[in-house]
PDB file of N, CA, C and O in Angstrom:
ATOM      1  N   MET A   1     -48.782  -3.549 -32.187  1.00  0.00           N
ATOM      2  CA  MET A   1     -48.605  -4.406 -30.903  1.00  0.00           C
ATOM      3  C   MET A   1     -49.631  -5.635 -31.594  1.00  0.00           C
ATOM      4  O   MET A   1     -49.414  -6.728 -31.070  1.00  0.00           O
ATOM      5  N   ALA A   2     -50.375  -5.655 -32.338  1.00  0.00           N
ATOM      6  CA  ALA A   2     -51.041  -6.651 -32.765  1.00  0.00           C
ATOM      7  C   ALA A   2     -50.119  -7.908 -33.767  1.00  0.00           C
ATOM      8  O   ALA A   2     -50.269  -9.129 -33.821  1.00  0.00           O
ATOM      9  N   LEU A   3     -49.265  -7.100 -34.395  1.00  0.00           N
ATOM     10  CA  LEU A   3     -48.267  -7.966 -34.974  1.00  0.00           C
ATOM     11  C   LEU A   3     -47.321  -8.726 -34.142  1.00  0.00           C
ATOM     12  O   LEU A   3     -46.895  -9.859 -34.366  1.00  0.00           O
ATOM     13  N   ALA A   4     -47.037  -7.916 -33.109  1.00  0.00           N
ATOM     14  CA  ALA A   4     -46.188  -8.874 -32.055  1.00  0.00           C
ATOM     15  C   ALA A   4     -46.388 -10.450 -31.856  1.00  0.00           C
ATOM     16  O   ALA A   4     -45.518 -11.321 -31.868  1.00  0.00           O
ATOM     17  N   ALA A   5     -47.900 -10.593 -31.652  1.00  0.00           N
ATOM     18  CA  ALA A   5     -47.912 -12.172 -31.647  1.00  0.00           C
ATOM     19  C   ALA A   5     -47.205 -12.890 -32.796  1.00  0.00           C
ATOM     20  O   ALA A   5     -46.367 -13.784 -32.670  1.00  0.00           O
ATOM     21  N   CYS A   6     -47.701 -12.326 -34.024  1.00  0.00           N
ATOM     22  CA  CYS A   6     -46.963 -13.342 -35.305  1.00  0.00           C
ATOM     23  C   CYS A   6     -45.476 -13.105 -35.282  1.00  0.00           C
ATOM     24  O   CYS A   6     -44.807 -14.134 -35.376  1.00  0.00           O
ATOM     25  N   LEU A   7     -44.705 -11.785 -35.159  1.00  0.00           N
ATOM     26  CA  LEU A   7     -43.402 -12.004 -34.971  1.00  0.00           C
ATOM     27  C   LEU A   7     -42.822 -12.561 -34.078  1.00  0.00           C
ATOM     28  O   LEU A   7     -41.635 -12.785 -34.312  1.00  0.00           O
ATOM     29  N   LEU A   8     -43.404 -13.046 -32.623  1.00  0.00           N
ATOM     30  CA  LEU A   8     -42.448 -13.825 -31.641  1.00  0.00           C
ATOM     31  C   LEU A   8     -43.002 -15.135 -31.996  1.00  0.00           C
ATOM     32  O   LEU A   8     -42.261 -16.098 -31.793  1.00  0.00           O
ATOM     33  N   GLY A   9     -44.216 -15.363 -32.508  1.00  0.00           N
ATOM     34  CA  GLY A   9     -44.831 -16.811 -32.254  1.00  0.00           C
ATOM     35  C   GLY A   9     -44.212 -17.474 -33.472  1.00  0.00           C
ATOM     36  O   GLY A   9     -43.669 -18.551 -33.225  1.00  0.00           O
ATOM     37  N   TYR A  10     -44.179 -17.080 -34.679  1.00  0.00           N
ATOM     38  CA  TYR A  10     -43.706 -17.811 -35.715  1.00  0.00           C
ATOM     39  C   TYR A  10     -42.220 -17.947 -35.385  1.00  0.00           C
ATOM     40  O   TYR A  10     -41.799 -19.071 -35.660  1.00  0.00           O
ATOM     41  N   GLY A  11     -41.160 -16.978 -34.789  1.00  0.00           N
ATOM     42  CA  GLY A  11     -39.805 -17.408 -34.500  1.00  0.00           C
ATOM     43  C   GLY A  11     -40.012 -18.387 -33.626  1.00  0.00           C
ATOM     44  O   GLY A  11     -39.220 -19.308 -33.825  1.00  0.00           O
ATOM     45  N   GLU A  12     -40.966 -18.638 -32.467  1.00  0.00           N
ATOM     46  CA  GLU A  12     -40.953 -19.738 -31.652  1.00  0.00           C
ATOM     47  C   GLU A  12     -41.130 -20.982 -31.876  1.00  0.00           C
ATOM     48  O   GLU A  12     -40.602 -22.000 -31.428  1.00  0.00           O
ATOM     49  N   VAL A  13     -42.406 -20.663 -33.062  1.00  0.00           N
ATOM     50  CA  VAL A  13     -42.823 -22.090 -33.632  1.00  0.00           C
ATOM     51  C   VAL A  13     -41.498 -22.738 -34.282  1.00  0.00           C
ATOM     52  O   VAL A  13     -41.071 -23.835 -33.922  1.00  0.00           O
ATOM     53  N   GLY A  14     -40.699 -21.689 -35.596  1.00  0.00           N
ATOM     54  CA  GLY A  14     -39.927 -22.114 -36.332  1.00  0.00           C
ATOM     55  C   GLY A  14     -38.828 -22.994 -35.728  1.00  0.00           C
ATOM     56  O   GLY A  14     -38.406 -23.977 -36.337  1.00  0.00           O
ATOM     57  N   LEU A  15     -38.217 -22.510 -34.128  1.00  0.00           N
ATOM     58  CA  LEU A  15     -37.228 -22.612 -33.553  1.00  0.00           C
ATOM     59  C   LEU A  15     -37.798 -24.105 -33.221  1.00  0.00           C
ATOM     60  O   LEU A  15     -37.190 -25.137 -33.503  1.00  0.00           O
ATOM     61  N   TRP A  16     -39.040 -24.047 -32.588  1.00  0.00           N
ATOM     62  CA  TRP A  16     -39.393 -25.555 -31.810  1.00  0.00           C
ATOM     63  C   TRP A  16     -39.468 -26.586 -33.083  1.00  0.00           C
ATOM     64  O   TRP A  16     -38.870 -27.648 -32.913  1.00  0.00           O
ATOM     65  N   LEU A  17     -40.020 -26.429 -34.124  1.00  0.00           N
ATOM     66  CA  LEU A  17     -39.994 -27.283 -35.252  1.00  0.00           C
ATOM     67  C   LEU A  17     -38.713 -27.613 -35.586  1.00  0.00           C
ATOM     68  O   LEU A  17     -38.375 -28.793 -35.674  1.00  0.00           O
ATOM     69  N   GLN A  18     -37.930 -26.671 -35.791  1.00  0.00           N
ATOM     70  CA  GLN A  18     -36.646 -26.794 -35.969  1.00  0.00           C
ATOM     71  C   GLN A  18     -35.733 -28.226 -34.956  1.00  0.00           C
ATOM     72  O   GLN A  18     -35.099 -29.205 -35.350  1.00  0.00           O
ATOM     73  N   ARG A  19     -36.030 -27.780 -33.723  1.00  0.00           N
ATOM     74  CA  ARG A  19     -35.287 -28.589 -32.657  1.00  0.00           C
ATOM     75  C   ARG A  19     -36.116 -29.999 -32.556  1.00  0.00           C
ATOM     76  O   ARG A  19     -35.518 -31.046 -32.307  1.00  0.00           O
ATOM     77  N   GLU A  20     -37.254 -29.966 -32.726  1.00  0.00           N
ATOM     78  CA  GLU A  20     -37.755 -31.442 -32.878  1.00  0.00           C
ATOM     79  C   GLU A  20     -37.599 -32.404 -33.906  1.00  0.00           C
ATOM     80  O   GLU A  20     -37.746 -33.626 -33.898  1.00  0.00           O
ATOM     81  N   ALA A  21     -37.220 -31.486 -34.923  1.00  0.00           N
ATOM     82  CA  ALA A  21     -36.954 -32.143 -36.256  1.00  0.00           C
ATOM     83  C   ALA A  21     -35.386 -33.142 -36.246  1.00  0.00           C
ATOM     84  O   ALA A  21     -35.152 -34.193 -36.842  1.00  0.00           O
ATOM     85  N   LYS A  22     -34.666 -32.480 -35.499  1.00  0.00           N
ATOM     86  CA  LYS A  22     -33.489 -32.828 -34.835  1.00  0.00           C
ATOM     87  C   LYS A  22     -33.279 -34.189 -34.279  1.00  0.00           C
ATOM     88  O   LYS A  22     -32.471 -35.062 -34.592  1.00  0.00           O
ATOM     89  N   ARG A  23     -34.168 -34.151 -33.418  1.00  0.00           N
ATOM     90  CA  ARG A  23     -34.227 -35.508 -32.404  1.00  0.00           C
ATOM     91  C   ARG A  23     -34.526 -36.748 -33.164  1.00  0.00           C
ATOM     92  O   ARG A  23     -35.275 -36.969 -34.116  1.00  0.00           O
ATOM     93  N   PRO A  24     -33.664 -37.548 -32.415  1.00  0.00           N
ATOM     94  CA  PRO A  24     -34.045 -38.979 -33.157  1.00  0.00           C
ATOM     95  C   PRO A  24     -35.409 -39.583 -33.370  1.00  0.00           C
ATOM     96  O   PRO A  24     -36.170 -39.166 -32.498  1.00  0.00           O
ATOM     97  N   GLN A  25     -35.808 -40.142 -33.934  1.00  0.00           N
ATOM     98  CA  GLN A  25     -37.269 -40.650 -33.985  1.00  0.00           C
ATOM     99  C   GLN A  25     -38.199 -39.870 -34.072  1.00  0.00           C
ATOM    100  O   GLN A  25     -39.315 -40.269 -34.402  1.00  0.00           O
ATOM    101  N   SER A  26     -37.955 -38.637 -33.808  1.00  0.00           N
ATOM    102  CA  SER A  26     -39.102 -37.474 -34.076  1.00  0.00           C
ATOM    103  C   SER A  26     -39.947 -37.440 -35.193  1.00  0.00           C
ATOM    104  O   SER A  26     -39.588 -37.376 -36.369  1.00  0.00           O
ATOM    105  N   TRP A  27     -41.329 -37.495 -34.665  1.00  0.00           N
ATOM    106  CA  TRP A  27     -42.291 -37.138 -35.861  1.00  0.00           C
ATOM    107  C   TRP A  27     -42.320 -35.883 -36.873  1.00  0.00           C
ATOM    108  O   TRP A  27     -42.929 -35.790 -37.938  1.00  0.00           O
ATOM    109  N   ALA A  28     -41.423 -34.876 -36.184  1.00  0.00           N
ATOM    110  CA  ALA A  28     -41.230 -33.867 -37.207  1.00  0.00           C
ATOM    111  C   ALA A  28     -40.067 -33.906 -38.387  1.00  0.00           C
ATOM    112  O   ALA A  28     -38.890 -33.975 -38.032  1.00  0.00           O
ATOM    113  N   LYS A  29     -40.309 -33.875 -39.389  1.00  0.00           N
ATOM    114  CA  LYS A  29     -39.135 -34.041 -40.589  1.00  0.00           C
ATOM    115  C   LYS A  29     -38.887 -33.115 -41.458  1.00  0.00           C
ATOM    116  O   LYS A  29     -39.819 -32.657 -42.119  1.00  0.00           O
ATOM    117  N   LEU A  30     -37.590 -32.656 -41.631  1.00  0.00           N
ATOM    118  CA  LEU A  30     -37.260 -31.351 -42.486  1.00  0.00           C
ATOM    119  C   LEU A  30     -37.565 -32.068 -43.953  1.00  0.00           C
ATOM    120  O   LEU A  30     -38.212 -31.579 -44.880  1.00  0.00           O
ATOM    121  N   GLU A  31     -37.061 -33.076 -43.914  1.00  0.00           N
ATOM    122  CA  GLU A  31     -36.379 -33.643 -45.549  1.00  0.00           C
ATOM    123  C   GLU A  31     -37.939 -34.255 -45.880  1.00  0.00           C
ATOM    124  O   GLU A  31     -38.732 -34.860 -45.159  1.00  0.00           O
ATOM    125  N   ASP A  32     -38.027 -33.727 -47.604  1.00  0.00           N
ATOM    126  CA  ASP A  32     -39.657 -33.894 -48.078  1.00  0.00           C
ATOM    127  C   ASP A  32     -40.747 -33.345 -46.977  1.00  0.00           C
ATOM    128  O   ASP A  32     -41.903 -33.768 -47.003  1.00  0.00           O
ATOM    129  N   ASN A  33     -40.364 -32.496 -46.124  1.00  0.00           N
ATOM    130  CA  ASN A  33     -41.626 -31.423 -45.620  1.00  0.00           C
ATOM    131  C   ASN A  33     -42.051 -30.320 -46.519  1.00  0.00           C
ATOM    132  O   ASN A  33     -41.178 -29.475 -46.719  1.00  0.00           O
ATOM    133  N   PRO A  34     -43.098 -30.152 -47.058  1.00  0.00           N
ATOM    134  CA  PRO A  34     -43.620 -28.927 -47.641  1.00  0.00           C
ATOM    135  C   PRO A  34     -43.334 -27.683 -47.060  1.00  0.00           C
ATOM    136  O   PRO A  34     -43.041 -26.674 -47.701  1.00  0.00           O
ATOM    137  N   TYR A  35     -43.423 -27.764 -45.810  1.00  0.00           N
ATOM    138  CA  TYR A  35     -42.809 -26.387 -45.117  1.00  0.00           C
ATOM    139  C   TYR A  35     -41.459 -26.199 -44.533  1.00  0.00           C
ATOM    140  O   TYR A  35     -41.240 -25.354 -43.665  1.00  0.00           O
ATOM    141  N   LYS A  36     -40.531 -27.019 -45.030  1.00  0.00           N
ATOM    142  CA  LYS A  36     -39.410 -26.960 -44.822  1.00  0.00           C
ATOM    143  C   LYS A  36     -38.745 -25.479 -44.514  1.00  0.00           C
ATOM    144  O   LYS A  36     -38.398 -24.939 -43.463  1.00  0.00           O
ATOM    145  N   THR A  37     -38.713 -24.906 -46.414  1.00  0.00           N
ATOM    146  CA  THR A  37     -38.672 -23.680 -46.028  1.00  0.00           C
ATOM    147  C   THR A  37     -38.688 -22.554 -45.091  1.00  0.00           C
ATOM    148  O   THR A  37     -37.917 -21.609 -44.921  1.00  0.00           O
ATOM    149  N   TRP A  38     -39.900 -22.958 -44.469  1.00  0.00           N
ATOM    150  CA  TRP A  38     -41.006 -21.819 -43.804  1.00  0.00           C
ATOM    151  C   TRP A  38     -40.065 -21.838 -42.401  1.00  0.00           C
ATOM    152  O   TRP A  38     -39.687 -20.874 -41.735  1.00  0.00           O
ATOM    153  N   ILE A  39     -39.794 -23.455 -42.166  1.00  0.00           N
ATOM    154  CA  ILE A  39     -39.299 -23.665 -40.955  1.00  0.00           C
ATOM    155  C   ILE A  39     -37.977 -23.063 -40.727  1.00  0.00           C
ATOM    156  O   ILE A  39     -37.734 -22.435 -39.697  1.00  0.00           O
ATOM    157  N   GLU A  40     -36.870 -23.292 -41.935  1.00  0.00           N
ATOM    158  CA  GLU A  40     -35.860 -22.935 -41.860  1.00  0.00           C
ATOM    159  C   GLU A  40     -35.630 -21.209 -41.883  1.00  0.00           C
ATOM    160  O   GLU A  40     -34.676 -20.604 -41.393  1.00  0.00           O
ATOM    161  N   ASP A  41     -36.637 -20.713 -42.503  1.00  0.00           N
ATOM    162  CA  ASP A  41     -36.504 -19.193 -42.581  1.00  0.00           C
ATOM    163  C   ASP A  41     -37.203 -18.522 -41.039  1.00  0.00           C
ATOM    164  O   ASP A  41     -36.963 -17.434 -40.516  1.00  0.00           O
ATOM    165  N   TYR A  42     -37.963 -19.423 -40.667  1.00  0.00           N
ATOM    166  CA  TYR A  42     -38.474 -18.520 -39.492  1.00  0.00           C
ATOM    167  C   TYR A  42     -37.578 -19.024 -38.158  1.00  0.00           C
ATOM    168  O   TYR A  42     -37.937 -18.584 -37.066  1.00  0.00           O
ATOM    169  N   ALA A  43     -36.748 -19.676 -38.198  1.00  0.00           N
ATOM    170  CA  ALA A  43     -35.846 -20.378 -37.508  1.00  0.00           C
ATOM    171  C   ALA A  43     -34.272 -19.834 -37.674  1.00  0.00           C
ATOM    172  O   ALA A  43     -33.368 -20.011 -36.857  1.00  0.00           O
ATOM    173  N   GLY A  44     -34.202 -19.252 -38.720  1.00  0.00           N
ATOM    174  CA  GLY A  44     -32.949 -18.767 -39.416  1.00  0.00           C
ATOM    175  C   GLY A  44     -32.491 -17.326 -38.293  1.00  0.00           C
ATOM    176  O   GLY A  44     -33.065 -16.901 -37.290  1.00  0.00           O
ATOM    177  N   GLU A  45     -31.594 -16.999 -38.789  1.00  0.00           N
ATOM    178  CA  GLU A  45     -30.647 -16.182 -37.834  1.00  0.00           C
ATOM    179  C   GLU A  45     -31.192 -14.819 -38.323  1.00  0.00           C
ATOM    180  O   GLU A  45     -31.052 -13.918 -37.495  1.00  0.00           O
ATOM    181  N   ARG A  46     -31.826 -14.447 -39.574  1.00  0.00           N
ATOM    182  CA  ARG A  46     -32.488 -13.216 -40.202  1.00  0.00           C
ATOM    183  C   ARG A  46     -33.452 -13.170 -39.443  1.00  0.00           C
ATOM    184  O   ARG A  46     -33.359 -12.323 -38.554  1.00  0.00           O
ATOM    185  N   TYR A  47     -34.287 -13.729 -39.463  1.00  0.00           N
ATOM    186  CA  TYR A  47     -35.758 -13.527 -38.616  1.00  0.00           C
ATOM    187  C   TYR A  47     -35.607 -13.605 -37.265  1.00  0.00           C
ATOM    188  O   TYR A  47     -36.284 -12.696 -36.784  1.00  0.00           O
ATOM    189  N   GLN A  48     -34.927 -14.385 -36.193  1.00  0.00           N
ATOM    190  CA  GLN A  48     -34.646 -14.401 -35.024  1.00  0.00           C
ATOM    191  C   GLN A  48     -34.173 -13.282 -34.908  1.00  0.00           C
ATOM    192  O   GLN A  48     -34.808 -12.578 -34.123  1.00  0.00           O
ATOM    193  N   THR A  49     -33.125 -12.715 -35.467  1.00  0.00           N
ATOM    194  CA  THR A  49     -32.632 -11.488 -34.946  1.00  0.00           C
ATOM    195  C   THR A  49     -34.168 -10.028 -35.010  1.00  0.00           C
ATOM    196  O   THR A  49     -34.271  -9.061 -34.255  1.00  0.00           O
ATOM    197  N   ALA A  50     -35.028 -10.389 -36.074  1.00  0.00           N
ATOM    198  CA  ALA A  50     -36.046  -9.741 -36.183  1.00  0.00           C
ATOM    199  C   ALA A  50     -36.912  -9.810 -34.837  1.00  0.00           C
ATOM    200  O   ALA A  50     -37.428  -8.929 -34.150  1.00  0.00           O
ATOM    201  N   VAL A  51     -36.868 -11.093 -34.742  1.00  0.00           N
ATOM    202  CA  VAL A  51     -37.739 -11.247 -32.827  1.00  0.00           C
ATOM    203  C   VAL A  51     -37.042 -10.387 -31.937  1.00  0.00           C
ATOM    204  O   VAL A  51     -37.577  -9.559 -31.199  1.00  0.00           O
ATOM    205  N   LYS A  52     -35.694 -10.641 -32.048  1.00  0.00           N
ATOM    206  CA  LYS A  52     -34.978  -9.910 -30.732  1.00  0.00           C
ATOM    207  C   LYS A  52     -35.102  -8.354 -31.034  1.00  0.00           C
ATOM    208  O   LYS A  52     -35.437  -7.595 -30.124  1.00  0.00           O
ATOM    209  N   VAL A  53     -34.888  -7.975 -32.049  1.00  0.00           N
ATOM    210  CA  VAL A  53     -35.281  -6.166 -31.983  1.00  0.00           C
ATOM    211  C   VAL A  53     -37.000  -6.295 -31.695  1.00  0.00           C
ATOM    212  O   VAL A  53     -37.325  -5.224 -31.183  1.00  0.00           O
ATOM    213  N   GLY A  54     -37.836  -6.912 -31.787  1.00  0.00           N
ATOM    214  CA  GLY A  54     -38.754  -6.559 -31.615  1.00  0.00           C
ATOM    215  C   GLY A  54     -39.707  -6.664 -30.591  1.00  0.00           C
ATOM    216  O   GLY A  54     -40.811  -6.131 -30.487  1.00  0.00           O
ATOM    217  N   ILE A  55     -38.943  -7.642 -29.652  1.00  0.00           N
ATOM    218  CA  ILE A  55     -38.708  -7.642 -28.075  1.00  0.00           C
ATOM    219  C   ILE A  55     -38.330  -6.250 -27.593  1.00  0.00           C
ATOM    220  O   ILE A  55     -38.951  -5.455 -26.888  1.00  0.00           O
ATOM    221  N   GLY A  56     -37.330  -6.193 -28.078  1.00  0.00           N
ATOM    222  CA  GLY A  56     -36.641  -4.695 -27.579  1.00  0.00           C
ATOM    223  C   GLY A  56     -37.534  -3.369 -27.497  1.00  0.00           C
ATOM    224  O   GLY A  56     -37.908  -2.691 -26.541  1.00  0.00           O
ATOM    225  N   ALA A  57     -37.745  -3.258 -29.012  1.00  0.00           N
ATOM    226  CA  ALA A  57     -39.248  -2.346 -29.512  1.00  0.00           C
ATOM    227  C   ALA A  57     -40.298  -2.442 -28.854  1.00  0.00           C
ATOM    228  O   ALA A  57     -40.900  -1.375 -28.740  1.00  0.00           O
ATOM    229  N   CYS A  58     -40.826  -3.447 -28.299  1.00  0.00           N
ATOM    230  CA  CYS A  58     -42.010  -3.637 -27.618  1.00  0.00           C
ATOM    231  C   CYS A  58     -41.769  -2.913 -25.989  1.00  0.00           C
ATOM    232  O   CYS A  58     -42.522  -2.097 -25.456  1.00  0.00           O
ATOM    233  N   GLY A  59     -40.673  -3.408 -25.497  1.00  0.00           N
ATOM    234  CA  GLY A  59     -40.025  -2.980 -24.121  1.00  0.00           C
ATOM    235  C   GLY A  59     -39.816  -1.569 -24.033  1.00  0.00           C
ATOM    236  O   GLY A  59     -40.347  -1.007 -23.075  1.00  0.00           O
ATOM    237  N   ASN A  60     -38.974  -0.700 -25.049  1.00  0.00           N
ATOM    238  CA  ASN A  60     -38.800   0.537 -25.161  1.00  0.00           C
ATOM    239  C   ASN A  60     -39.793   1.228 -25.429  1.00  0.00           C
ATOM    240  O   ASN A  60     -39.640   2.361 -24.972  1.00  0.00           O
ATOM    241  N   TYR A  61     -40.994   1.064 -26.088  1.00  0.00           N
ATOM    242  CA  TYR A  61     -41.798   1.913 -26.583  1.00  0.00           C
ATOM    243  C   TYR A  61     -43.200   1.819 -26.140  1.00  0.00           C
ATOM    244  O   TYR A  61     -43.872   2.847 -26.217  1.00  0.00           O
ATOM    245  N   ALA A  62     -43.821   0.591 -25.624  1.00  0.00           N
ATOM    246  CA  ALA A  62     -44.726   0.313 -25.083  1.00  0.00           C
ATOM    247  C   ALA A  62     -44.851   1.307 -23.889  1.00  0.00           C
ATOM    248  O   ALA A  62     -45.854   2.020 -23.928  1.00  0.00           O
ATOM    249  N   GLY A  63     -44.032   1.472 -22.866  1.00  0.00           N
ATOM    250  CA  GLY A  63     -44.218   2.316 -21.938  1.00  0.00           C
ATOM    251  C   GLY A  63     -44.501   4.199 -22.216  1.00  0.00           C
ATOM    252  O   GLY A  63     -45.083   5.002 -21.486  1.00  0.00           O
ATOM    253  N   SER A  64     -43.889   4.387 -23.420  1.00  0.00           N
ATOM    254  CA  SER A  64     -43.927   5.836 -24.176  1.00  0.00           C
ATOM    255  C   SER A  64     -44.519   6.190 -25.475  1.00  0.00           C
ATOM    256  O   SER A  64     -44.411   7.247 -26.096  1.00  0.00           O
ATOM    257  N   ARG A  65     -45.128   5.177 -25.760  1.00  0.00           N
ATOM    258  CA  ARG A  65     -45.478   5.269 -27.279  1.00  0.00           C
ATOM    259  C   ARG A  65     -46.907   5.111 -27.562  1.00  0.00           C
ATOM    260  O   ARG A  65     -47.596   4.742 -26.612  1.00  0.00           O
ATOM    261  N   THR A  66     -47.534   5.337 -28.783  1.00  0.00           N
ATOM    262  CA  THR A  66     -48.844   5.319 -28.461  1.00  0.00           C
ATOM    263  C   THR A  66     -48.854   3.661 -28.992  1.00  0.00           C
ATOM    264  O   THR A  66     -47.943   2.833 -29.001  1.00  0.00           O
ATOM    265  N   ARG A  67     -50.133   3.573 -29.378  1.00  0.00           N
ATOM    266  CA  ARG A  67     -50.443   2.057 -29.849  1.00  0.00           C
ATOM    267  C   ARG A  67     -50.178   2.124 -31.449  1.00  0.00           C
ATOM    268  O   ARG A  67     -49.845   1.224 -32.221  1.00  0.00           O
ATOM    269  N   GLN A  68     -50.434   3.468 -31.676  1.00  0.00           N
ATOM    270  CA  GLN A  68     -50.321   3.116 -33.664  1.00  0.00           C
ATOM    271  C   GLN A  68     -48.570   3.360 -33.520  1.00  0.00           C
ATOM    272  O   GLN A  68     -47.889   3.160 -34.525  1.00  0.00           O
ATOM    273  N   ASP A  69     -48.000   3.735 -32.413  1.00  0.00           N
ATOM    274  CA  ASP A  69     -46.369   3.850 -32.805  1.00  0.00           C
ATOM    275  C   ASP A  69     -45.581   2.505 -32.571  1.00  0.00           C
ATOM    276  O   ASP A  69     -44.458   2.332 -33.044  1.00  0.00           O
ATOM    277  N   CYS A  70     -46.235   1.570 -31.816  1.00  0.00           N
ATOM    278  CA  CYS A  70     -45.913   0.490 -31.609  1.00  0.00           C
ATOM    279  C   CYS A  70     -46.212  -0.547 -32.911  1.00  0.00           C
ATOM    280  O   CYS A  70     -45.380  -1.361 -33.312  1.00  0.00           O
ATOM    281  N   TYR A  71     -47.472  -0.377 -33.458  1.00  0.00           N
ATOM    282  CA  TYR A  71     -47.676  -1.176 -34.259  1.00  0.00           C
ATOM    283  C   TYR A  71     -46.841  -0.902 -35.552  1.00  0.00           C
ATOM    284  O   TYR A  71     -46.335  -1.735 -36.304  1.00  0.00           O
ATOM    285  N   TYR A  72     -46.824   0.055 -35.608  1.00  0.00           N
ATOM    286  CA  TYR A  72     -45.959   0.676 -37.064  1.00  0.00           C
ATOM    287  C   TYR A  72     -44.157   0.190 -36.705  1.00  0.00           C
ATOM    288  O   TYR A  72     -43.312   0.192 -37.601  1.00  0.00           O
ATOM    289  N   ILE A  73     -43.919  -0.103 -35.607  1.00  0.00           N
ATOM    290  CA  ILE A  73     -42.591  -0.241 -35.206  1.00  0.00           C
ATOM    291  C   ILE A  73     -42.603  -1.915 -35.988  1.00  0.00           C
ATOM    292  O   ILE A  73     -42.004  -2.282 -36.999  1.00  0.00           O
ATOM    293  N   ILE A  74     -43.656  -2.806 -34.942  1.00  0.00           N
ATOM    294  CA  ILE A  74     -43.760  -3.947 -35.340  1.00  0.00           C
ATOM    295  C   ILE A  74     -43.756  -4.410 -36.693  1.00  0.00           C
ATOM    296  O   ILE A  74     -42.976  -5.181 -37.251  1.00  0.00           O
ATOM    297  N   PHE A  75     -44.999  -3.665 -37.226  1.00  0.00           N
ATOM    298  CA  PHE A  75     -44.909  -4.374 -38.995  1.00  0.00           C
ATOM    299  C   PHE A  75     -43.904  -3.444 -39.621  1.00  0.00           C
ATOM    300  O   PHE A  75     -43.920  -3.473 -40.852  1.00  0.00           O
ATOM    301  N   THR A  76     -43.055  -2.645 -39.082  1.00  0.00           N
ATOM    302  CA  THR A  76     -41.973  -2.622 -40.058  1.00  0.00           C
ATOM    303  C   THR A  76     -40.899  -3.680 -40.122  1.00  0.00           C
ATOM    304  O   THR A  76     -40.401  -4.187 -41.127  1.00  0.00           O
ATOM    305  N   LEU A  77     -40.592  -3.959 -38.605  1.00  0.00           N
ATOM    306  CA  LEU A  77     -40.040  -5.245 -38.296  1.00  0.00           C
ATOM    307  C   LEU A  77     -40.270  -6.482 -38.939  1.00  0.00           C
ATOM    308  O   LEU A  77     -39.414  -7.297 -39.282  1.00  0.00           O
ATOM    309  N   PHE A  78     -41.508  -6.558 -39.077  1.00  0.00           N
ATOM    310  CA  PHE A  78     -42.121  -7.792 -39.574  1.00  0.00           C
ATOM    311  C   PHE A  78     -41.859  -7.821 -41.111  1.00  0.00           C
ATOM    312  O   PHE A  78     -41.285  -8.806 -41.576  1.00  0.00           O
ATOM    313  N   ARG A  79     -42.183  -6.961 -41.798  1.00  0.00           N
ATOM    314  CA  ARG A  79     -42.201  -6.478 -43.059  1.00  0.00           C
ATOM    315  C   ARG A  79     -40.577  -6.848 -43.593  1.00  0.00           C
ATOM    316  O   ARG A  79     -40.334  -7.775 -44.366  1.00  0.00           O
ATOM    317  N   ALA A  80     -39.830  -6.187 -43.177  1.00  0.00           N
ATOM    318  CA  ALA A  80     -38.276  -6.131 -43.137  1.00  0.00           C
ATOM    319  C   ALA A  80     -37.542  -7.398 -43.377  1.00  0.00           C
ATOM    320  O   ALA A  80     -36.794  -7.633 -44.326  1.00  0.00           O
ATOM    321  N   HIS A  81     -37.929  -8.378 -42.150  1.00  0.00           N
ATOM    322  CA  HIS A  81     -37.262  -9.553 -42.006  1.00  0.00           C
ATOM    323  C   HIS A  81     -38.023 -10.815 -42.397  1.00  0.00           C
ATOM    324  O   HIS A  81     -37.497 -11.915 -42.225  1.00  0.00           O
ATOM    325  N   ARG A  82     -38.984 -10.718 -42.808  1.00  0.00           N
ATOM    326  CA  ARG A  82     -39.958 -11.762 -43.477  1.00  0.00           C
ATOM    327  C   ARG A  82     -39.443 -12.306 -44.499  1.00  0.00           C
ATOM    328  O   ARG A  82     -38.528 -11.739 -45.096  1.00  0.00           O
ATOM    329  N   SER A  83     -39.832 -13.264 -44.818  1.00  0.00           N
ATOM    330  CA  SER A  83     -38.976 -14.337 -45.614  1.00  0.00           C
ATOM    331  C   SER A  83     -39.456 -13.986 -47.061  1.00  0.00           C
ATOM    332  O   SER A  83     -40.631 -13.620 -47.039  1.00  0.00           O
ATOM    333  N   PRO A  84     -38.931 -13.986 -48.252  1.00  0.00           N
ATOM    334  CA  PRO A  84     -39.465 -13.025 -49.377  1.00  0.00           C
ATOM    335  C   PRO A  84     -41.014 -14.044 -49.814  1.00  0.00           C
ATOM    336  O   PRO A  84     -41.886 -13.345 -50.330  1.00  0.00           O
ATOM    337  N   GLY A  85     -41.341 -15.364 -49.673  1.00  0.00           N
ATOM    338  CA  GLY A  85     -42.136 -15.953 -50.213  1.00  0.00           C
ATOM    339  C   GLY A  85     -43.304 -15.361 -49.098  1.00  0.00           C
ATOM    340  O   GLY A  85     -44.405 -15.441 -49.642  1.00  0.00           O
ATOM    341  N   CYS A  86     -43.386 -14.932 -48.052  1.00  0.00           N
ATOM    342  CA  CYS A  86     -44.480 -14.862 -46.938  1.00  0.00           C
ATOM    343  C   CYS A  86     -45.190 -13.664 -47.166  1.00  0.00           C
ATOM    344  O   CYS A  86     -44.671 -12.605 -47.517  1.00  0.00           O
ATOM    345  N   SER A  87     -46.359 -13.854 -46.962  1.00  0.00           N
ATOM    346  CA  SER A  87     -47.218 -12.041 -47.308  1.00  0.00           C
ATOM    347  C   SER A  87     -47.798 -11.844 -45.770  1.00  0.00           C
ATOM    348  O   SER A  87     -48.430 -10.830 -45.474  1.00  0.00           O
TER     349      SER A  87
END
């Protein structure tokens, strides 16, 4: 469950930054931004799918599984759907 905050948080921040960059005269810019790939990865379909699966896993397993089971599930989802350049 500890990684659930990272899984969900990165997804939300990525989406927010992407939306903010599309607004006229926004302070957030994608072009020439050293974090452009990060934003695109975490706002992208692949990672957002992992977020949805993670939310479902938390709901499905939290009541009937141990914390260690939940941790393993979230960790596995995070590793499977993270961007190749992320650690």
